[in-house]
C-alpha positions in Angstrom: 0.0 0.0 0.0 1.4 3.4 -1.0 1.9 5.9 1.8 -0.4 8.9 1.3 2.5 11.3 1.8 4.6 9.5 -0.8 1.7 9.5 -3.2 1.3 13.2 -2.7 4.9 13.8 -3.5 4.7 11.7 -6.7 1.6 13.6 -7.8 3.3 16.9 -7.3 6.1 15.8 -9.6 4.0 14.3 -12.4 2.9 15.8 -15.6 0.0 18.3 -15.0 -3.4 17.3 -16.3 -5.0 20.7 -16.1 -4.9 23.3 -18.8 -3.0 25.8 -16.6 -0.2 23.4 -15.9 0.1 22.4 -19.5 0.0 26.0 -20.6 3.0 26.7 -18.3 4.9 23.9 -20.0 4.2 25.4 -23.4 5.2 28.9 -22.3 8.5 27.5 -20.9 9.3 25.8 -24.2 8.6 29.1 -26.2 10.8 31.1 -23.8 13.6 28.6 -24.0 13.5 28.6 -27.8 13.6 32.5 -27.8 16.5 32.5 -25.4 18.5 30.1 -27.6 17.8 32.1 -30.7 18.8 35.3 -28.9 22.1 33.7 -27.9 22.7 32.3 -31.4 22.0 35.4 -33.5 22.3 38.6 -31.4 26.1 38.8 -31.5 26.1 38.0 -35.2 23.5 40.7 -35.8 25.6 43.2 -33.8 28.5 42.6 -36.2 26.5 44.0 -39.1 27.1 47.6 -38.1 24.2 50.0 -38.6 22.1 47.4 -40.3 22.5 45.3 -37.2 21.1 48.2 -35.1 18.1 48.5 -37.3 17.5 44.7 -37.1 17.6 44.8 -33.3 15.3 47.8 -33.3 12.9 45.8 -35.4 13.2 42.8 -33.0 12.9 44.9 -29.8 9.2 44.1 -29.4 10.1 40.4 -29.2 12.7 41.1 -26.6 10.1 43.0 -24.5 7.6 40.1 -25.0 10.3 37.6 -23.9 11.0 39.7 -20.7 7.3 40.0 -19.9 6.7 36.3 -20.5 9.7 35.5 -18.3 8.4 37.6 -15.4 4.8 36.2 -15.8 6.1 32.6 -15.9 8.2 32.9 -12.8 5.3 34.2 -10.8 2.8 31.7 -12.3 5.0 28.6 -11.7 5.6 29.6 -8.1 1.9 30.2 -7.5 1.0 27.0 -9.3 3.6 24.9 -7.3 2.4 26.1 -3.9 -1.4 26.2 -4.6 -3.6 23.7 -2.8 -3.7 21.3 -5.8 -0.4 22.5 -7.2 2.3 20.6 -9.0 6.1 21.3 -8.9 6.7 19.7 -12.3 6.1 22.9 -14.4 8.5 24.8 -12.1 11.3 22.2 -12.4 10.6 21.9 -16.1 10.8 25.7 -16.5 14.2 25.9 -14.7 15.6 22.8 -16.6 14.7 23.8 -20.1 15.8 27.4 -19.7 19.1 26.2 -18.3 19.5 23.8 -21.2 18.8 26.6 -23.8 21.5 28.7 -22.1 24.2 26.0 -22.0 23.6 24.2 -25.3 26.4 24.9 -27.8 25.6 27.5 -30.5 25.6 26.7 -34.2 28.9 27.5 -36.0 29.2 30.9 -37.7 29.3 30.6 -41.5 33.0 31.5 -41.6 33.8 28.4 -39.6 31.8 26.2 -41.9 33.5 27.8 -44.9 37.0 27.3 -43.4 36.4 23.6 -42.8 35.2 23.2 -46.4 38.2 25.0 -47.9 40.9 24.4 -45.3 43.5 23.0 -47.7 43.2 26.1 -49.9 43.6 28.4 -46.9 46.7 26.5 -45.8 48.1 26.7 -49.3 47.8 30.5 -49.2 49.6 30.6 -45.9 52.4 28.5 -47.3 52.7 31.0 -50.2 52.9 33.8 -47.7 55.7 32.1 -45.8 57.7 31.1 -48.9 57.1 33.3 -51.9 54.9 36.0 -50.5 51.7 37.4 -52.1 51.9 40.0 -54.9 50.7 43.5 -53.9 47.3 44.5 -55.3 47.2 46.3 -58.7 43.7 47.9 -58.7 42.7 47.1 -55.1 44.3 46.2 -51.8 47.0 48.9 -52.1 47.0 49.7 -48.4 49.8 48.7 -46.1 49.9 45.0 -45.4 46.9 44.4 -47.8 47.1 41.8 -50.6 45.0 40.2 -53.3 44.9 36.5 -53.7 46.2 34.7 -56.7 43.9 33.6 -59.5 41.8 30.7 -58.5 41.7 31.6 -54.8 39.7 34.8 -54.9 36.7 33.0 -53.4 38.5 32.6 -50.1 38.0 36.3 -49.2 35.5 39.0 -50.0 38.0 41.7 -49.0 41.8 42.1 -49.1 44.0 39.7 -47.2 46.1 41.3 -44.6 49.5 39.9 -43.7 51.6 41.0 -40.7 55.3 40.0 -40.6 54.4 36.7 -42.4 53.2 35.5 -39.0 49.5 36.6 -39.1 47.2 36.2 -42.1 43.7 37.6 -42.0 40.9 36.4 -44.5 37.4 37.8 -44.7 35.2 35.2 -46.5 32.1 37.4 -46.2 31.3 41.1 -45.7 30.4 40.5 -42.0 32.9 41.4 -39.3 34.0 37.8 -38.7 37.3 36.8 -40.2 39.5 33.7 -40.4 42.9 34.3 -39.0 46.1 32.3 -39.2 48.7 32.9 -36.4 51.9 31.0 -36.6 52.6 31.2 -32.8 50.3 32.1 -29.9 52.6 35.0 -28.8 52.0 36.6 -32.2 48.2 36.8 -31.7 48.6 40.3 -30.4 49.8 41.4 -33.9 46.4 40.6 -35.4 44.1 43.6 -35.9 41.0 41.5 -36.1 41.9 39.3 -33.1 43.5 41.7 -30.7 44.1 45.3 -31.8 40.6 46.3 -32.8 38.8 43.0 -32.3 38.7 39.8 -30.3 38.9 36.0 -30.7 35.4 34.5 -31.3 36.6 30.9 -31.4 39.9 29.1 -31.6 39.7 26.4 -34.2 43.1 24.8 -33.5 46.6 25.8 -32.5 47.0 28.2 -35.4 43.6 29.1 -36.8 41.0 31.5 -35.2 37.6 33.0 -35.9 37.8 36.6 -34.9 35.4 39.5 -34.8 36.3 43.0 -35.7 34.6 45.4 -33.2 35.3 48.5 -35.3 33.3 47.6 -38.4 
């Protein structure tokens, strides 16, 4: 025979059967999805400069809705858990799914995917830099340390390639502020404009390759 107290505890941790309890579960899922999307795309949107500001302004009502929904849910799950016929499951589910949406790994930025697909070509360009050097730009890339890529490799960057002391090579596969950066030794990372001087490391891919974000663009 089940102890009444034990049965009560089990019932308080079971799936709710009433509409209010189920509604709280649905709201928790929606808030968790919105939190994950915010983590995944806000930083990337911010790197789009003024356009990113307009996009965030357009999305600001969703951020307000998320904040209101969060406050409402916190109050609602506490009241539901401690009501006479309450259930703790929605509250535990609420905390668990929001925690998961905050700690789950983010999808890779497009630059990382592009690098993994064309890694051998990137490494070939670095080898050229360290042996023969890249020719200076003729019509473009005439700034200091700026170079154009040889024919057949133009697709690796949408902008000029920047080379610093043959130790740091910066590629920009897209027109976003993310870049792919080669650094021959960790101590030379400070020479990179995109990774240190005017930007920061977004992700280290291995001992010599980085995804960096330029904070000035």
